[in-house]
Structure formats: C-alpha cells, structure tokens
MOPAC internal coordinates of N, CA, C and O (Angstrom, degrees):
PM7 1SCF
backbone

  N    0.0000 0     0.00 0     0.00 0    0    0    0
  C    1.4397 1     0.00 0     0.00 0    1    0    0
  C    1.5471 1   111.69 1     0.00 0    2    1    0
  O    1.2310 1   119.89 1   142.19 1    3    2    1
  N    1.3227 1   117.82 1   -37.81 1    3    2    1
  C    1.4629 1   119.90 1  -178.45 1    5    3    2
  C    1.4972 1   112.22 1   -63.44 1    6    5    3
  O    1.2310 1   120.12 1   141.60 1    7    6    5
  N    1.3638 1   117.38 1   -38.40 1    7    6    5
  C    1.4720 1   118.58 1   179.78 1    9    7    6
  C    1.5268 1   110.64 1   -67.25 1   10    9    7
  O    1.2310 1   120.64 1   146.33 1   11   10    9
  N    1.3355 1   116.38 1   -33.67 1   11   10    9
  C    1.4801 1   119.81 1   177.18 1   13   11   10
  C    1.5129 1   111.05 1   -62.55 1   14   13   11
  O    1.2310 1   121.46 1   135.66 1   15   14   13
  N    1.3467 1   114.81 1   -44.34 1   15   14   13
  C    1.4606 1   119.08 1   177.98 1   17   15   14
  C    1.5043 1   112.31 1   -67.26 1   18   17   15
  O    1.2310 1   119.91 1   145.36 1   19   18   17
  N    1.3297 1   117.78 1   -34.64 1   19   18   17
  C    1.4554 1   120.79 1   176.72 1   21   19   18
  C    1.5185 1   111.99 1   -64.68 1   22   21   19
  O    1.2310 1   120.73 1   137.66 1   23   22   21
  N    1.3212 1   116.21 1   -42.34 1   23   22   21
  C    1.4703 1   121.36 1   178.23 1   25   23   22
  C    1.5087 1   108.83 1   -64.02 1   26   25   23
  O    1.2310 1   121.00 1   133.99 1   27   26   25
  N    1.3329 1   115.70 1   -46.01 1   27   26   25
  C    1.4639 1   121.03 1   179.01 1   29   27   26
  C    1.5374 1   110.81 1   -58.61 1   30   29   27
  O    1.2310 1   121.27 1   135.80 1   31   30   29
  N    1.3070 1   115.17 1   -44.20 1   31   30   29
  C    1.4614 1   121.71 1   179.53 1   33   31   30
  C    1.5466 1   111.03 1   -61.86 1   34   33   31
  O    1.2310 1   121.10 1   135.77 1   35   34   33
  N    1.3282 1   115.49 1   -44.23 1   35   34   33
  C    1.4623 1   119.64 1   179.34 1   37   35   34
  C    1.5184 1   111.89 1   -63.08 1   38   37   35
  O    1.2310 1   121.09 1   137.96 1   39   38   37
  N    1.3581 1   115.53 1   -42.04 1   39   38   37
  C    1.4637 1   119.98 1   178.80 1   41   39   38
  C    1.5191 1   109.68 1   -63.20 1   42   41   39
  O    1.2310 1   120.13 1   134.15 1   43   42   41
  N    1.3182 1   117.36 1   -45.85 1   43   42   41
  C    1.4758 1   119.59 1  -179.86 1   45   43   42
  C    1.5203 1   111.65 1   -63.32 1   46   45   43
  O    1.2310 1   120.24 1   141.29 1   47   46   45
  N    1.3076 1   117.15 1   -38.71 1   47   46   45
  C    1.4860 1   121.28 1   178.00 1   49   47   46
  C    1.5527 1   110.03 1   -62.61 1   50   49   47
  O    1.2310 1   121.97 1   136.22 1   51   50   49
  N    1.3354 1   113.83 1   -43.78 1   51   50   49
  C    1.4653 1   118.82 1   178.40 1   53   51   50
  C    1.5200 1   112.42 1   -64.81 1   54   53   51
  O    1.2310 1   121.30 1   140.46 1   55   54   53
  N    1.3419 1   115.13 1   -39.54 1   55   54   53
  C    1.4738 1   119.52 1   176.56 1   57   55   54
  C    1.5112 1   111.68 1   -61.09 1   58   57   55
  O    1.2310 1   120.27 1   136.39 1   59   58   57
  N    1.3073 1   117.09 1   -43.61 1   59   58   57
  C    1.4847 1   120.18 1   179.76 1   61   59   58
  C    1.5141 1   110.51 1   -63.61 1   62   61   59
  O    1.2310 1   120.69 1   137.88 1   63   62   61
  N    1.3336 1   116.29 1   -42.12 1   63   62   61
  C    1.4817 1   119.37 1   177.06 1   65   63   62
  C    1.5110 1   112.31 1   -61.65 1   66   65   63
  O    1.2310 1   120.31 1   137.58 1   67   66   65
  N    1.3186 1   117.01 1   -42.42 1   67   66   65
  C    1.4569 1   120.19 1   179.17 1   69   67   66
  C    1.5227 1   112.07 1   -66.81 1   70   69   67
  O    1.2310 1   120.63 1   142.24 1   71   70   69
  N    1.3376 1   116.41 1   -37.76 1   71   70   69
  C    1.4505 1   119.76 1   178.56 1   73   71   70
  C    1.5280 1   111.21 1   -66.26 1   74   73   71
  O    1.2310 1   120.57 1   139.66 1   75   74   73
  N    1.3392 1   116.51 1   -40.34 1   75   74   73
  C    1.4661 1   121.07 1   175.41 1   77   75   74
  C    1.5237 1   110.61 1   -61.27 1   78   77   75
  O    1.2310 1   120.59 1   135.33 1   79   78   77
  N    1.3352 1   116.48 1   -44.67 1   79   78   77
  C    1.4417 1   120.32 1   177.16 1   81   79   78
  C    1.5076 1   111.63 1   -60.09 1   82   81   79
  O    1.2310 1   121.39 1   136.52 1   83   82   81
  N    1.3132 1   114.95 1   -43.48 1   83   82   81
  C    1.4718 1   121.68 1   178.91 1   85   83   82
  C    1.5166 1   111.07 1   -57.46 1   86   85   83
  O    1.2310 1   120.18 1   136.65 1   87   86   85
  N    1.3105 1   117.25 1   -43.35 1   87   86   85
  C    1.4600 1   121.79 1  -176.87 1   89   87   86
  C    1.5318 1   112.26 1   -76.08 1   90   89   87
  O    1.2310 1   119.98 1   138.75 1   91   90   89
  N    1.3328 1   117.65 1   -41.25 1   91   90   89
  C    1.4478 1   120.64 1  -168.49 1   93   91   90
  C    1.5264 1   116.27 1  -105.87 1   94   93   91
  O    1.2310 1   119.44 1   159.38 1   95   94   93
  N    1.3335 1   118.68 1   -20.62 1   95   94   93
  C    1.4661 1   118.90 1  -168.05 1   97   95   94
  C    1.5020 1   117.27 1  -125.52 1   98   97   95
  O    1.2310 1   118.46 1  -178.90 1   99   98   97
  N    1.2889 1   120.54 1     1.10 1   99   98   97
  C    1.4568 1   122.03 1  -175.74 1  101   99   98
  C    1.5288 1   109.75 1   -85.78 1  102  101   99
  O    1.2310 1   121.56 1   -56.48 1  103  102  101
  N    1.3660 1   114.62 1   123.52 1  103  102  101
  C    1.4768 1   117.75 1   177.95 1  105  103  102
  C    1.5184 1   112.19 1  -115.41 1  106  105  103
  O    1.2310 1   119.69 1   167.63 1  107  106  105
  N    1.3112 1   118.20 1   -12.37 1  107  106  105
  C    1.4476 1   121.17 1  -177.01 1  109  107  106
  C    1.5149 1   110.28 1  -125.57 1  110  109  107
  O    1.2310 1   121.69 1   -30.45 1  111  110  109
  N    1.3175 1   114.37 1   149.55 1  111  110  109
  C    1.4661 1   120.25 1  -179.73 1  113  111  110
  C    1.5387 1   110.28 1   -63.27 1  114  113  111
  O    1.2310 1   120.42 1   145.99 1  115  114  113
  N    1.3269 1   116.80 1   -34.01 1  115  114  113
  C    1.4913 1   119.84 1   178.18 1  117  115  114
  C    1.5193 1   110.40 1   -60.51 1  118  117  115
  O    1.2310 1   120.74 1   136.71 1  119  118  117
  N    1.3382 1   116.19 1   -43.29 1  119  118  117
  C    1.4641 1   120.57 1   178.71 1  121  119  118
  C    1.5245 1   110.44 1   -62.46 1  122  121  119
  O    1.2310 1   121.15 1   137.12 1  123  122  121
  N    1.2974 1   115.40 1   -42.88 1  123  122  121
  C    1.4668 1   120.92 1   179.68 1  125  123  122
  C    1.5200 1   110.49 1   -56.77 1  126  125  123
  O    1.2310 1   120.47 1   128.45 1  127  126  125
  N    1.3264 1   116.71 1   -51.55 1  127  126  125
  C    1.4604 1   121.60 1  -178.82 1  129  127  126
  C    1.5191 1   112.15 1   -63.95 1  130  129  127
  O    1.2310 1   120.84 1   140.56 1  131  130  129
  N    1.3458 1   116.00 1   -39.44 1  131  130  129
  C    1.4568 1   120.45 1   179.57 1  133  131  130
  C    1.5160 1   111.09 1   -63.61 1  134  133  131
  O    1.2310 1   120.20 1   132.37 1  135  134  133
  N    1.3383 1   117.22 1   -47.63 1  135  134  133
  C    1.4567 1   121.20 1  -177.91 1  137  135  134
  C    1.5233 1   110.44 1   -68.42 1  138  137  135
  O    1.2310 1   120.03 1   140.78 1  139  138  137
  N    1.3200 1   117.55 1   -39.22 1  139  138  137
  C    1.4665 1   119.80 1   177.33 1  141  139  138
  C    1.5258 1   111.43 1   -62.31 1  142  141  139
  O    1.2310 1   120.53 1   143.61 1  143  142  141
  N    1.3615 1   116.60 1   -36.39 1  143  142  141
  C    1.4404 1   120.30 1   176.60 1  145  143  142
  C    1.5182 1   111.65 1   -66.51 1  146  145  143
  O    1.2310 1   120.39 1   139.45 1  147  146  145
  N    1.3302 1   116.86 1   -40.55 1  147  146  145
  C    1.4469 1   120.22 1   176.85 1  149  147  146
  C    1.5045 1   111.11 1   -62.69 1  150  149  147
  O    1.2310 1   120.48 1   136.38 1  151  150  149
  N    1.3145 1   116.69 1   -43.62 1  151  150  149
  C    1.4808 1   121.19 1  -179.46 1  153  151  150
  C    1.5385 1   110.05 1   -62.19 1  154  153  151
  O    1.2310 1   120.53 1   134.56 1  155  154  153
  N    1.3291 1   116.60 1   -45.44 1  155  154  153
  C    1.4614 1   119.99 1   179.53 1  157  155  154
  C    1.5160 1   110.68 1   -62.04 1  158  157  155
  O    1.2310 1   119.99 1   137.87 1  159  158  157
  N    1.3261 1   117.62 1   -42.13 1  159  158  157
  C    1.4443 1   121.83 1   178.38 1  161  159  158
  C    1.5056 1   113.49 1   -61.90 1  162  161  159
  O    1.2310 1   120.77 1   135.61 1  163  162  161
  N    1.3177 1   116.13 1   -44.39 1  163  162  161
  C    1.4817 1   121.06 1   179.51 1  165  163  162
  C    1.5264 1   111.86 1   -68.16 1  166  165  163
  O    1.2310 1   120.74 1   141.12 1  167  166  165
  N    1.3388 1   116.19 1   -38.88 1  167  166  165
  C    1.4511 1   119.46 1   177.49 1  169  167  166
  C    1.5366 1   111.52 1   -65.69 1  170  169  167
  O    1.2310 1   120.75 1   142.81 1  171  170  169
  N    1.3431 1   116.17 1   -37.19 1  171  170  169
  C    1.4485 1   120.04 1   176.32 1  173  171  170
  C    1.5278 1   110.17 1   -66.05 1  174  173  171
  O    1.2310 1   120.30 1   137.53 1  175  174  173
  N    1.3264 1   117.03 1   -42.47 1  175  174  173
  C    1.4456 1   121.18 1   178.39 1  177  175  174
  C    1.5313 1   111.51 1   -61.49 1  178  177  175
  O    1.2310 1   121.09 1   137.75 1  179  178  177
  N    1.3422 1   115.52 1   -42.25 1  179  178  177
  C    1.4652 1   120.92 1   178.08 1  181  179  178
  C    1.5190 1   111.04 1   -61.61 1  182  181  179
  O    1.2310 1   120.06 1   138.96 1  183  182  181
  N    1.3160 1   117.50 1   -41.04 1  183  182  181
  C    1.4579 1   121.01 1   178.25 1  185  183  182
  C    1.5229 1   111.25 1   -66.38 1  186  185  183
  O    1.2310 1   120.36 1   139.71 1  187  186  185
  N    1.3255 1   116.91 1   -40.29 1  187  186  185
  C    1.4629 1   121.33 1   176.20 1  189  187  186
  C    1.5070 1   111.43 1   -59.52 1  190  189  187
  O    1.2310 1   120.65 1   135.11 1  191  190  189
  N    1.3414 1   116.36 1   -44.89 1  191  190  189
  C    1.4677 1   121.62 1   178.10 1  193  191  190
  C    1.5250 1   110.87 1   -60.11 1  194  193  191
  O    1.2310 1   120.10 1   135.26 1  195  194  193
  N    1.3111 1   117.41 1   -44.74 1  195  194  193
  C    1.4620 1   121.16 1   179.39 1  197  195  194
  C    1.5334 1   111.05 1   -62.75 1  198  197  195
  O    1.2310 1   120.80 1   138.61 1  199  198  197
  N    1.3298 1   116.08 1   -41.39 1  199  198  197
  C    1.4672 1   120.00 1   177.68 1  201  199  198
  C    1.5210 1   111.22 1   -62.81 1  202  201  199
  O    1.2310 1   120.69 1   137.20 1  203  202  201
  N    1.3336 1   116.28 1   -42.80 1  203  202  201
  C    1.4687 1   120.61 1   179.14 1  205  203  202
  C    1.5409 1   111.03 1   -63.89 1  206  205  203
  O    1.2310 1   121.03 1   139.47 1  207  206  205
  N    1.3646 1   115.63 1   -40.53 1  207  206  205
  C    1.4680 1   118.76 1   178.74 1  209  207  206
  C    1.5104 1   109.45 1   -62.45 1  210  209  207
  O    1.2310 1   119.69 1   135.65 1  211  210  209
  N    1.3013 1   118.19 1   -44.35 1  211  210  209
  C    1.4510 1   121.81 1  -179.55 1  213  211  210
  C    1.5112 1   111.38 1   -62.24 1  214  213  211
  O    1.2310 1   120.98 1   136.93 1  215  214  213
  N    1.3192 1   115.74 1   -43.07 1  215  214  213
  C    1.4528 1   120.25 1   179.38 1  217  215  214
  C    1.5393 1   111.19 1   -64.37 1  218  217  215
  O    1.2310 1   121.14 1   140.86 1  219  218  217
  N    1.3328 1   115.42 1   -39.14 1  219  218  217
  C    1.4431 1   120.85 1   179.32 1  221  219  218
  C    1.5477 1   110.77 1   -65.02 1  222  221  219
  O    1.2310 1   121.11 1   138.07 1  223  222  221
  N    1.3318 1   115.49 1   -41.93 1  223  222  221
  C    1.4525 1   120.68 1   178.78 1  225  223  222
  C    1.5397 1   110.75 1   -62.40 1  226  225  223
  O    1.2310 1   121.10 1   138.79 1  227  226  225
  N    1.3296 1   115.51 1   -41.21 1  227  226  225
  C    1.4523 1   119.32 1   178.31 1  229  227  226
  C    1.5284 1   111.85 1   -64.82 1  230  229  227
  O    1.2310 1   120.31 1   140.46 1  231  230  229
  N    1.3269 1   117.00 1   -39.54 1  231  230  229
  C    1.4625 1   120.23 1   176.71 1  233  231  230
  C    1.5156 1   110.93 1   -64.81 1  234  233  231
  O    1.2310 1   120.44 1   137.48 1  235  234  233
  N    1.3303 1   116.76 1   -42.52 1  235  234  233
  C    1.4633 1   120.62 1   178.68 1  237  235  234
  C    1.5214 1   111.42 1   -60.98 1  238  237  235
  O    1.2310 1   120.12 1   136.62 1  239  238  237
  N    1.3403 1   117.38 1   -43.38 1  239  238  237
  C    1.4260 1   121.70 1   179.47 1  241  239  238
  C    1.5514 1   110.81 1   -64.21 1  242  241  239
  O    1.2310 1   121.37 1   140.24 1  243  242  241
  N    1.3104 1   114.99 1   -39.76 1  243  242  241
  C    1.4867 1   118.83 1   179.99 1  245  243  242
  C    1.5295 1   110.04 1   -65.94 1  246  245  243
  O    1.2310 1   120.81 1   137.12 1  247  246  245
  N    1.3428 1   116.06 1   -42.88 1  247  246  245
  C    1.4773 1   119.47 1   178.46 1  249  247  246
  C    1.5095 1   110.28 1   -62.29 1  250  249  247
  O    1.2310 1   119.86 1   141.58 1  251  250  249
  N    1.3160 1   117.86 1   -38.42 1  251  250  249
  C    1.4728 1   120.87 1   179.80 1  253  251  250
  C    1.5413 1   109.52 1   -65.29 1  254  253  251
  O    1.2310 1   120.30 1   135.62 1  255  254  253
  N    1.3237 1   117.03 1   -44.38 1  255  254  253
  C    1.4630 1   120.47 1  -179.81 1  257  255  254
  C    1.5321 1   109.90 1   -64.45 1  258  257  255
  O    1.2310 1   119.91 1   138.97 1  259  258  257
  N    1.3167 1   117.77 1   -41.03 1  259  258  257
  C    1.4624 1   121.70 1  -178.97 1  261  259  258
  C    1.5338 1   112.00 1   -69.05 1  262  261  259
  O    1.2310 1   120.74 1   151.53 1  263  262  261
  N    1.3118 1   116.19 1   -28.47 1  263  262  261
  C    1.4558 1   122.97 1  -179.92 1  265  263  262
  C    1.5283 1   111.39 1   -70.55 1  266  265  263
  O    1.2310 1   121.07 1   146.04 1  267  266  265
  N    1.3223 1   115.55 1   -33.96 1  267  266  265
  C    1.4775 1   121.32 1  -176.87 1  269  267  266
  C    1.4581 1   111.50 1   -69.97 1  270  269  267
  O    1.2310 1   120.10 1   180.00 1  271  270  269

C-alpha cells in the first residue's frame, strides 16, 4: 500500500508542477499542447491506479468473506 501512495504522491506532485508551468511559463503553442498532453496522461494514469486499488480492495474483501 505504501508504494501505491508514493506513486500517487509523485504523480500529484508532477501534476502540480506541470500546472504551474502551464500557468506561468508557457510562451509557445507547442509547449501548451505538450504540457496539456502530459497532464491528461498523468490524470489518466492516476485514475487507472485508483480503479486498480478499488478492484484490489474488492478482491481482498471477497477473499476474506470466502475464508470465513
């Protein structure tokens, strides 16, 4: 679980950095599109991780119920 939270924390930190760059440092349209693509990719990855965590929790709960 700790590694999952660490990955999530790293992704969120990277997202914040990209959003700051987007707001304060973008001077070209190419940069804008590139950073927006990175943000979308990281947000998609974050959602996939959350979905996997939820699925894993459901499997763990099912195993526990079946074990009893």
